[in-house]
Residue frames relative to the residue before (quaternion, step in Angstrom):
aa qw qx qy qz dx dy dz
X 1.0000 0.0000 0.0000 0.0000 0.00 0.00 0.00
X 0.6698 0.4945 -0.2921 0.4706 3.54 0.98 -0.92
X 0.6387 0.5297 -0.3198 0.4573 3.55 1.03 -0.82
X 0.6504 0.5167 -0.3214 0.4547 3.59 0.95 -0.82
X 0.6418 0.5164 -0.3305 0.4607 3.60 1.03 -0.73
X 0.6408 0.5105 -0.3213 0.4748 3.57 0.98 -0.81
X 0.6503 0.5163 -0.3093 0.4636 3.54 0.98 -0.88
X 0.6559 0.5133 -0.3082 0.4598 3.56 0.96 -0.89
X 0.6530 0.5114 -0.3149 0.4613 3.58 0.98 -0.85
X 0.6475 0.5106 -0.3175 0.4682 3.56 1.00 -0.78
X 0.6356 0.5285 -0.3248 0.4596 3.55 1.04 -0.77
X 0.6435 0.5168 -0.3237 0.4626 3.58 1.00 -0.81
X 0.6805 0.4779 -0.2937 0.4715 3.60 0.87 -0.94
X 0.6309 0.5268 -0.3308 0.4637 3.57 1.07 -0.72
X 0.6544 0.5075 -0.3102 0.4669 3.59 0.95 -0.82
X 0.6490 0.5098 -0.3145 0.4690 3.57 0.99 -0.85
X 0.6655 0.5057 -0.3018 0.4586 3.58 0.94 -0.90
X 0.6651 0.4945 -0.3019 0.4711 3.57 0.93 -0.87
X 0.6260 0.5401 -0.3371 0.4502 3.58 1.04 -0.74
X 0.6623 0.4874 -0.3063 0.4796 3.58 0.94 -0.87
X 0.6413 0.5275 -0.3284 0.4501 3.60 1.00 -0.78
X 0.6711 0.4891 -0.2961 0.4720 3.58 0.92 -0.91
X 0.6595 0.5051 -0.3095 0.4628 3.58 0.95 -0.86
X 0.6395 0.5180 -0.3239 0.4668 3.59 1.02 -0.76
X 0.6427 0.5180 -0.3161 0.4676 3.56 1.02 -0.82
X 0.6578 0.4978 -0.3061 0.4752 3.58 0.93 -0.91
X 0.6305 0.5433 -0.3249 0.4491 3.58 1.01 -0.84
X 0.6917 0.4722 -0.2807 0.4688 3.58 0.89 -0.92
X 0.6685 0.4980 -0.3003 0.4637 3.58 0.95 -0.88
X 0.5952 0.5771 -0.3627 0.4256 3.57 1.07 -0.69
X 0.7151 0.4293 -0.2602 0.4865 3.57 0.83 -0.96
X 0.5934 0.5622 -0.3659 0.4449 3.58 1.10 -0.59
X 0.7111 0.4347 -0.2607 0.4872 3.57 0.81 -0.97
X 0.5919 0.5564 -0.3628 0.4566 3.58 1.15 -0.57
X 0.6528 0.5001 -0.3053 0.4802 3.57 0.95 -0.87
X 0.6642 0.4989 -0.3080 0.4638 3.57 0.91 -0.90
X 0.6363 0.5297 -0.3316 0.4523 3.58 1.00 -0.79
X 0.6676 0.4870 -0.3063 0.4726 3.59 0.90 -0.88
X 0.6495 0.5214 -0.3206 0.4512 3.59 0.94 -0.84
X 0.6911 0.4719 -0.2852 0.4674 3.57 0.88 -0.92
X 0.6785 0.5004 -0.3019 0.4450 3.60 0.88 -0.91
X 0.7349 0.3847 -0.2324 0.5078 3.60 0.99 -0.79
X 0.6786 0.5362 -0.3007 0.4019 3.57 1.00 -0.80
X 0.6601 0.5057 -0.3152 0.4574 3.58 1.13 -0.50
X 0.4529 0.7077 -0.4502 0.3021 3.62 1.24 -0.12
X 0.7942 0.2332 -0.1216 0.5478 3.57 0.98 -0.83
X 0.4359 0.7202 -0.4468 0.3029 3.58 1.26 0.19
X 0.2815 0.7133 -0.5978 0.2336 3.55 -0.75 1.12
X 0.6988 -0.4432 0.3380 0.4484 3.57 -1.27 -0.04
X 0.5575 0.6100 -0.3906 0.4055 3.58 1.20 -0.47
X 0.5481 0.6175 -0.3941 0.4036 3.58 1.16 -0.53
X 0.7596 0.3770 -0.1905 0.4945 3.59 1.00 -0.79
X 0.7443 0.4129 -0.2153 0.4787 3.62 1.19 -0.32
X 0.7539 0.3242 -0.1958 0.5369 3.61 1.19 -0.34
X 0.4868 -0.6714 0.4865 0.2748 3.52 -1.26 0.55
X 0.7180 -0.4349 0.3228 0.4372 3.55 -1.33 0.13
X 0.3962 -0.7315 0.4973 0.2460 3.62 -0.80 0.93
X 0.5864 -0.5530 0.4398 0.3961 3.61 -1.21 0.35
X 0.6731 -0.4940 0.3496 0.4251 3.61 -1.20 0.33
X 0.8244 0.2415 -0.1959 0.4729 3.55 -0.94 0.95
X 0.6297 0.5236 -0.3360 0.4653 3.61 1.26 -0.14
X 0.4022 -0.6958 0.5443 0.2407 3.55 -1.12 0.74
X 0.6967 0.4592 -0.3427 0.4317 3.55 -1.30 0.19
X 0.5269 0.6354 -0.4660 0.3185 3.52 -1.24 -0.45
X 0.2066 -0.7818 0.5775 0.1126 3.53 -1.30 0.02
X 0.5551 -0.6093 0.4702 0.3153 3.52 -1.28 -0.49
X 0.2222 0.8233 -0.5051 0.1327 3.58 1.20 0.45
X 0.6848 0.4880 -0.3061 0.4463 3.59 0.81 -0.93
X 0.6568 0.4993 -0.3147 0.4694 3.59 1.04 -0.72
X 0.6377 0.5209 -0.3281 0.4630 3.59 1.01 -0.79
X 0.6631 0.4909 -0.3027 0.4772 3.58 0.92 -0.92
X 0.6517 0.5188 -0.3177 0.4530 3.59 0.96 -0.82
X 0.6508 0.5069 -0.3151 0.4692 3.60 0.96 -0.83
X 0.6656 0.5054 -0.3069 0.4555 3.57 0.93 -0.88
X 0.6855 0.4891 -0.2969 0.4503 3.60 0.90 -0.90
X 0.6893 0.4693 -0.2957 0.4660 3.59 0.80 -0.95
X 0.6661 0.4867 -0.3093 0.4730 3.60 0.98 -0.78
X 0.6371 0.5386 -0.3309 0.4411 3.59 0.98 -0.83
X 0.7194 0.4223 -0.2613 0.4857 3.58 0.79 -0.98
X 0.5789 0.5607 -0.3734 0.4593 3.57 1.15 -0.51
X 0.6645 0.4833 -0.2935 0.4885 3.56 1.02 -0.81
X 0.6544 0.5174 -0.3176 0.4508 3.60 0.98 -0.81
X 0.6664 0.4729 -0.3009 0.4916 3.58 1.12 -0.61
X 0.7688 0.4249 -0.2079 0.4302 3.56 0.76 -1.05
X 0.6330 0.5825 -0.3466 0.3741 3.60 0.98 -0.78
X 0.6849 0.4617 -0.3245 0.4609 3.67 0.74 -0.85
X 0.6374 0.5241 -0.3325 0.4566 3.59 0.98 -0.82
X 0.6735 0.5061 -0.2927 0.4524 3.57 0.92 -0.92
X 0.6735 0.4873 -0.3018 0.4667 3.59 0.91 -0.87
X 0.6647 0.4939 -0.3145 0.4640 3.60 0.92 -0.84
X 0.6577 0.4996 -0.3192 0.4647 3.60 0.95 -0.81
X 0.6625 0.4991 -0.3017 0.4700 3.58 0.96 -0.86
X 0.6346 0.5265 -0.3242 0.4635 3.58 1.08 -0.73
X 0.6406 0.5176 -0.3257 0.4645 3.58 0.96 -0.81
X 0.6732 0.5104 -0.2978 0.4444 3.57 0.90 -0.91
X 0.7603 0.4054 -0.2020 0.4657 3.57 0.95 -0.89
X 0.8070 0.3427 -0.1391 0.4604 3.57 0.96 -0.88
X 0.8083 0.3615 -0.1664 0.4339 3.58 0.71 -1.03
X 0.8142 0.0122 -0.0138 0.5803 3.61 1.06 -0.52
X 0.0725 0.8671 -0.4912 0.0407 3.60 0.82 0.97
X 0.7253 0.4373 -0.2444 0.4722 3.61 1.14 -0.53
X 0.4096 0.7157 -0.4744 0.3082 3.57 1.23 0.15
X 0.5493 -0.6355 0.4355 0.3236 3.57 -1.10 0.69
X 0.6421 0.5443 -0.3282 0.4286 3.57 1.18 -0.46
X 0.5289 0.6612 -0.4030 0.3474 3.60 1.21 -0.43
X 0.6532 0.4844 -0.3456 0.4682 3.69 0.84 -0.72
X 0.6197 0.5305 -0.3444 0.4646 3.59 1.08 -0.66
X 0.6483 0.5116 -0.3155 0.4674 3.57 0.98 -0.85
X 0.6475 0.5097 -0.3196 0.4677 3.58 0.95 -0.84
X 0.6454 0.5190 -0.3184 0.4613 3.59 0.98 -0.82
X 0.6762 0.4752 -0.2917 0.4814 3.59 0.91 -0.90
X 0.6283 0.5299 -0.3368 0.4594 3.58 1.05 -0.69
X 0.6404 0.5106 -0.3216 0.4752 3.60 1.03 -0.75
X 0.6220 0.5246 -0.3430 0.4694 3.59 1.07 -0.69
X 0.6671 0.4851 -0.2962 0.4816 3.58 0.94 -0.89
X 0.6153 0.5658 -0.3370 0.4333 3.57 1.10 -0.72
X 0.7615 0.3491 -0.1825 0.5147 3.57 1.05 -0.77
X 0.4286 0.7124 -0.4639 0.3058 3.60 1.26 0.05
X 0.5203 -0.6291 0.4656 0.3417 3.63 -0.96 0.76
X 0.5212 -0.6715 0.4317 0.3019 3.56 -0.90 0.93
X 0.5984 0.5699 -0.3731 0.4218 3.60 1.10 -0.56
X 0.5999 0.5479 -0.3573 0.4608 3.59 1.13 -0.61
X 0.6394 0.5107 -0.3161 0.4799 3.57 1.01 -0.82
X 0.6400 0.5319 -0.3204 0.4526 3.58 1.01 -0.80
X 0.6580 0.4941 -0.3047 0.4796 3.59 0.95 -0.85
X 0.6360 0.5378 -0.3287 0.4454 3.59 0.98 -0.82
X 0.6896 0.4559 -0.2818 0.4870 3.59 0.87 -0.94
X 0.5841 0.5640 -0.3754 0.4471 3.60 1.09 -0.59
X 0.7004 0.4490 -0.2670 0.4864 3.57 0.92 -0.90
X 0.7225 0.4724 -0.2506 0.4383 3.59 0.96 -0.91
X 0.8125 0.2411 -0.1075 0.5198 3.62 1.00 -0.74
X 0.7071 0.4785 -0.2930 0.4303 3.59 0.70 -1.05
X 0.6901 0.4855 -0.2877 0.4531 3.60 0.82 -0.97
X 0.6825 0.4714 -0.3237 0.4551 3.68 0.76 -0.82
X 0.7231 0.4239 -0.2566 0.4812 3.60 0.96 -0.80
X 0.4430 -0.7525 0.4052 0.2706 3.57 1.26 -0.24
X 0.7877 0.1952 -0.1520 0.5641 3.61 1.16 0.27
X 0.5231 -0.6001 0.5029 0.3367 3.54 -1.31 0.47
X 0.0255 0.8078 -0.5876 0.0391 3.58 -1.16 0.53
X 0.6122 -0.5419 0.4356 0.3766 3.50 -1.32 0.33
X 0.5991 0.5671 -0.3643 0.4321 3.59 1.11 -0.63
X 0.6397 0.5188 -0.3253 0.4646 3.56 0.97 -0.83
X 0.6392 0.5209 -0.3191 0.4671 3.58 1.04 -0.77
X 0.6569 0.5114 -0.3102 0.4590 3.58 0.99 -0.83
X 0.6380 0.5160 -0.3292 0.4672 3.59 1.01 -0.79
X 0.6391 0.5197 -0.3261 0.4638 3.58 0.99 -0.82
X 0.6714 0.4845 -0.2992 0.4743 3.58 0.95 -0.85
X 0.6202 0.5523 -0.3503 0.4332 3.60 1.06 -0.69
X 0.6288 0.5284 -0.3421 0.4565 3.60 1.11 -0.60
X 0.6260 0.4857 -0.3378 0.5081 3.58 1.25 -0.30
X 0.6319 0.5448 -0.3201 0.4489 3.57 1.11 -0.72
X 0.6421 0.5945 -0.3370 0.3474 3.58 0.82 -1.03
X 0.7198 0.4342 -0.3036 0.4485 3.69 0.62 -0.91
X 0.6093 0.5452 -0.3573 0.4516 3.60 1.10 -0.65
X 0.6982 0.4588 -0.2721 0.4775 3.58 0.86 -0.97
X 0.6127 0.5451 -0.3515 0.4515 3.60 1.02 -0.74
X 0.6828 0.4885 -0.2916 0.4585 3.57 0.82 -0.98
X 0.6801 0.4874 -0.2951 0.4613 3.58 0.87 -0.93
X 0.6550 0.5142 -0.3139 0.4561 3.59 0.92 -0.89
X 0.6485 0.5235 -0.3094 0.4579 3.56 0.92 -0.93
X 0.6955 0.4746 -0.2766 0.4632 3.58 0.86 -0.95
X 0.6900 0.4926 -0.2925 0.4424 3.59 0.87 -0.92
X 0.6692 0.4968 -0.3142 0.4545 3.59 0.95 -0.79
X 0.6333 0.5306 -0.3352 0.4527 3.58 1.10 -0.64
X 0.6248 0.5458 -0.3407 0.4423 3.60 1.22 -0.37
X 0.5458 0.6031 -0.4096 0.4131 3.59 1.24 -0.29
X 0.4791 -0.6964 0.4465 0.2936 3.65 -0.71 1.02
X 0.5376 -0.6548 0.4338 0.3065 3.59 -1.00 0.83
X 0.5968 0.5919 -0.3850 0.3811 3.60 1.07 -0.61
X 0.5874 0.5586 -0.3811 0.4446 3.61 1.16 -0.43
X 0.6496 0.4912 -0.3108 0.4901 3.58 1.01 -0.77
X 0.6689 0.5135 -0.3010 0.4453 3.57 0.92 -0.93
X 0.6426 0.5184 -0.3298 0.4578 3.58 1.00 -0.77
X 0.6663 0.4837 -0.3072 0.4772 3.59 0.96 -0.83
X 0.6488 0.5109 -0.3224 0.4627 3.60 1.01 -0.76
X 0.6267 0.5409 -0.3360 0.4492 3.59 1.07 -0.70
X 0.6747 0.4685 -0.2921 0.4898 3.58 1.17 -0.53
X 0.6036 -0.6111 0.3342 0.3879 3.57 1.28 0.11
X 0.4127 0.7160 -0.4749 0.3024 3.59 1.20 0.23
X 0.4474 -0.6821 0.4988 0.2929 3.62 -0.93 0.80
X 0.7019 -0.4952 0.3158 0.4030 3.54 -1.28 0.41
X 0.6754 0.4945 -0.3119 0.4494 3.60 0.86 -0.89
X 0.6425 0.5149 -0.3231 0.4665 3.58 1.10 -0.69
X 0.6224 0.5304 -0.3364 0.4669 3.58 1.03 -0.75
X 0.6763 0.5047 -0.2974 0.4466 3.56 0.92 -0.92
X 0.7448 0.4301 -0.2404 0.4500 3.58 0.76 -1.02
X 0.7703 0.3862 -0.1961 0.4680 3.58 0.92 -0.87
X 0.7595 0.3486 -0.1932 0.5141 3.60 1.07 -0.63
X 0.7549 0.4104 -0.2327 0.4556 3.56 0.54 -1.20
X 0.6669 0.4963 -0.3108 0.4607 3.59 0.86 -0.92
X 0.6624 0.5110 -0.3153 0.4480 3.56 0.93 -0.85
X 0.6669 0.4965 -0.3074 0.4629 3.59 0.98 -0.77
X 0.7639 0.3519 -0.1860 0.5081 3.59 1.06 -0.72
X 0.3003 0.8111 -0.4725 0.1693 3.59 1.26 0.17
X 0.6557 0.5186 -0.3229 0.4437 3.60 0.89 -0.87
X 0.6679 0.4934 -0.2984 0.4706 3.56 0.98 -0.82
X 0.6378 0.5202 -0.3273 0.4641 3.58 1.03 -0.75
X 0.6496 0.5020 -0.3128 0.4777 3.58 0.97 -0.84
X 0.6133 0.5501 -0.3385 0.4546 3.57 1.04 -0.76
X 0.6610 0.5086 -0.3071 0.4584 3.58 0.94 -0.87
X 0.6495 0.5094 -0.3160 0.4678 3.58 0.99 -0.80
X 0.6537 0.5067 -0.3151 0.4654 3.59 0.97 -0.83
X 0.6559 0.5021 -0.3109 0.4701 3.59 0.96 -0.83
X 0.6258 0.5247 -0.3392 0.4670 3.60 1.05 -0.70
X 0.6462 0.5076 -0.3166 0.4738 3.59 1.00 -0.80
X 0.6436 0.5099 -0.3184 0.4737 3.58 1.01 -0.79
X 0.6272 0.5455 -0.3341 0.4444 3.59 1.11 -0.65
X 0.7720 0.3971 -0.2156 0.4470 3.61 0.78 -0.95
X 0.5641 0.6488 -0.3969 0.3214 3.59 1.09 -0.55
X 0.7572 0.3599 -0.2080 0.5039 3.58 1.15 -0.51
X 0.4273 0.7133 -0.4617 0.3090 3.61 1.25 0.19
X 0.2002 -0.8013 0.5589 0.0736 3.54 -0.91 1.01
X 0.6756 0.5500 -0.3118 0.3793 3.58 0.73 -1.09
X 0.6744 0.4837 -0.3422 0.4406 3.68 0.77 -0.82
X 0.6764 0.5004 -0.2997 0.4498 3.59 1.02 -0.76
X 0.5927 0.5707 -0.3695 0.4319 3.60 1.10 -0.58
X 0.7301 0.4120 -0.2274 0.4954 3.58 1.06 -0.73
X 0.7654 0.3795 -0.1848 0.4858 3.60 1.17 -0.36
X 0.7832 0.2695 -0.1508 0.5396 3.60 0.65 -1.09
X 0.3115 -0.8096 0.4348 0.2417 3.58 1.32 -0.44
X 0.4645 -0.6362 0.4931 0.3693 3.59 0.69 -1.09
X 0.0568 -0.7884 0.6126 0.0009 3.54 -1.25 0.48
X 0.3897 -0.7395 0.5036 0.2181 3.57 -0.82 0.99
X 0.7271 0.4047 -0.2151 0.5111 3.57 1.24 -0.38
X 0.6183 -0.5421 0.4106 0.3940 3.55 -1.27 0.38
X 0.1235 0.7858 -0.5936 0.1219 3.56 -0.88 0.95
X 0.0470 -0.7924 0.6079 0.0196 3.55 -0.86 0.99
X 0.4794 0.6318 -0.4442 0.4168 3.56 1.29 0.45
X 0.3439 -0.7856 0.4813 0.1813 3.56 -0.41 1.22
X 0.6052 0.5659 -0.3599 0.4290 3.61 1.21 -0.21
X 0.6977 0.4205 -0.2585 0.5192 3.58 1.27 -0.11
X 0.6664 -0.4664 0.3701 0.4487 3.61 -1.25 0.23
X 0.1136 -0.8190 0.5624 -0.0089 3.54 -0.94 0.93
X 0.4342 -0.6981 0.5099 0.2534 3.53 -1.03 0.83
X 0.0415 -0.7701 0.6357 0.0336 3.55 -1.34 0.26
X 0.6391 -0.5650 0.3644 0.3735 3.55 -1.12 0.63
X 0.6665 0.4868 -0.3415 0.4497 3.68 0.80 -0.76
X 0.6349 0.5210 -0.3317 0.4642 3.59 1.06 -0.72
X 0.6263 0.5287 -0.3290 0.4690 3.58 1.05 -0.79
X 0.6374 0.5191 -0.3304 0.4637 3.59 0.94 -0.82
X 0.6636 0.5127 -0.3011 0.4540 3.56 0.91 -0.94
X 0.7335 0.4409 -0.2441 0.4561 3.59 0.87 -0.93
X 0.7533 0.4284 -0.2170 0.4493 3.57 0.97 -0.87
X 0.5624 0.6415 -0.3973 0.3382 3.61 1.08 -0.58
X 0.7770 0.2996 -0.1609 0.5297 3.59 1.02 -0.73
X 0.4003 0.7190 -0.4803 0.3035 3.59 1.21 0.35
X 0.5330 -0.6466 0.4378 0.3258 3.63 -1.14 0.46
X 0.6187 0.5534 -0.3410 0.4413 3.59 1.27 -0.13
X 0.4601 -0.7209 0.4507 0.2558 3.56 -0.66 1.13
X 0.6544 0.5176 -0.3264 0.4441 3.57 0.97 -0.80
X 0.6249 0.5158 -0.3387 0.4782 3.57 1.04 -0.67
X 0.6238 0.5299 -0.3367 0.4656 3.58 1.03 -0.71
X 0.6309 0.5216 -0.3240 0.4743 3.59 1.06 -0.78
X 0.6449 0.5115 -0.3192 0.4696 3.58 1.01 -0.78
X 0.6161 0.5367 -0.3428 0.4635 3.58 1.08 -0.69
X 0.6485 0.5038 -0.3145 0.4762 3.59 0.97 -0.81
X 0.6550 0.5067 -0.3144 0.4641 3.58 0.98 -0.84
X 0.6348 0.5151 -0.3276 0.4737 3.58 1.00 -0.78
X 0.6282 0.5280 -0.3291 0.4671 3.60 1.03 -0.76
X 0.6527 0.5113 -0.3112 0.4645 3.57 0.98 -0.85
X 0.6500 0.5192 -0.3227 0.4514 3.60 0.94 -0.84
X 0.6631 0.4917 -0.3091 0.4722 3.59 0.92 -0.87
X 0.6460 0.5276 -0.3228 0.4474 3.58 0.95 -0.87
X 0.6703 0.4894 -0.2991 0.4708 3.58 0.90 -0.90
X 0.6487 0.5196 -0.3217 0.4535 3.58 0.99 -0.82
X 0.6665 0.4857 -0.2972 0.4811 3.58 0.93 -0.90
X 0.6215 0.5395 -0.3387 0.4561 3.60 1.04 -0.76
X 0.6571 0.5022 -0.3056 0.4719 3.58 0.94 -0.87
X 0.6508 0.5172 -0.3158 0.4574 3.59 0.97 -0.85
X 0.6667 0.4959 -0.3081 0.4634 3.59 0.95 -0.82
X 0.6175 0.5261 -0.3418 0.4744 3.59 1.07 -0.69
X 0.6491 0.5070 -0.3134 0.4726 3.58 0.98 -0.85
X 0.6491 0.5217 -0.3220 0.4504 3.58 0.95 -0.86
X 0.6705 0.4845 -0.3020 0.4738 3.58 0.92 -0.86
X 0.6152 0.5456 -0.3449 0.4527 3.59 1.08 -0.69
X 0.6718 0.4809 -0.2942 0.4805 3.57 0.91 -0.92
X 0.6607 0.5097 -0.3116 0.4546 3.58 0.95 -0.86
X 0.6401 0.5229 -0.3198 0.4633 3.58 1.06 -0.74
X 0.6611 0.4917 -0.3079 0.4758 3.55 0.99 -0.84
X 0.6171 0.5332 -0.3472 0.4629 3.58 1.10 -0.65
X 0.6511 0.5233 -0.3135 0.4516 3.58 1.00 -0.82
X 0.6476 0.5161 -0.3208 0.4598 3.58 1.04 -0.75
X 0.6486 0.5145 -0.3222 0.4590 3.58 1.01 -0.78
X 0.6496 0.5178 -0.3216 0.4545 3.54 1.08 -0.80
């Protein structure tokens, strides 16, 4: 009798817990699909090939596109990744492989977590003071450096975690054959954790592609086509910020289209990241 009561009580608590879990899932999915519906319904209003072949139109004019903003986003994000990715991988490798028991490693991990959660606008202000003010002008390079500071902690954390998942017997076997430490790391450990490392890089790119605040303080924006990184450069997040509250309806449509493009790009990146992570799990 006592056992049946305990069982019944557990069943009731289990049902209540499952109900809250299902309701929470439905609640989250509802708003997710609502956001996607609004983005698709509004973002397709100005979607055409002109978006990729023409530049931003002047105020009050119809037509035009987002070519300069797309090129600016790709360039600043690309160079941001090229700056931040090697630094992040090397730092994560040092923490996991070359001096994992050092007393300074927990401090580095703690500081990296702080940088990982730091507001992007703070990074933008820092780069504005450190680069824009001394050089006397905004530039795409300043924007890329700001984005790289967002990339670095993501890649450091992912690299550190992925390398620690590689079994020690692989390192020991290579060391028993006389391989030096750098050779073990590059040829054995990196190869075993490659899927996880690629996943971290993809997630870092997905993180920076939609950042607005750092670019407002560094790259500033540009109404015209520009592929010179030494000058102010446009970007899709900046266009969204500037056009969403503009009095011109066509500019508002372009802002919605830019939002849709960023959303689709981030969605594709996340799918790729999950694909790589899944393949890494199967190999393990």
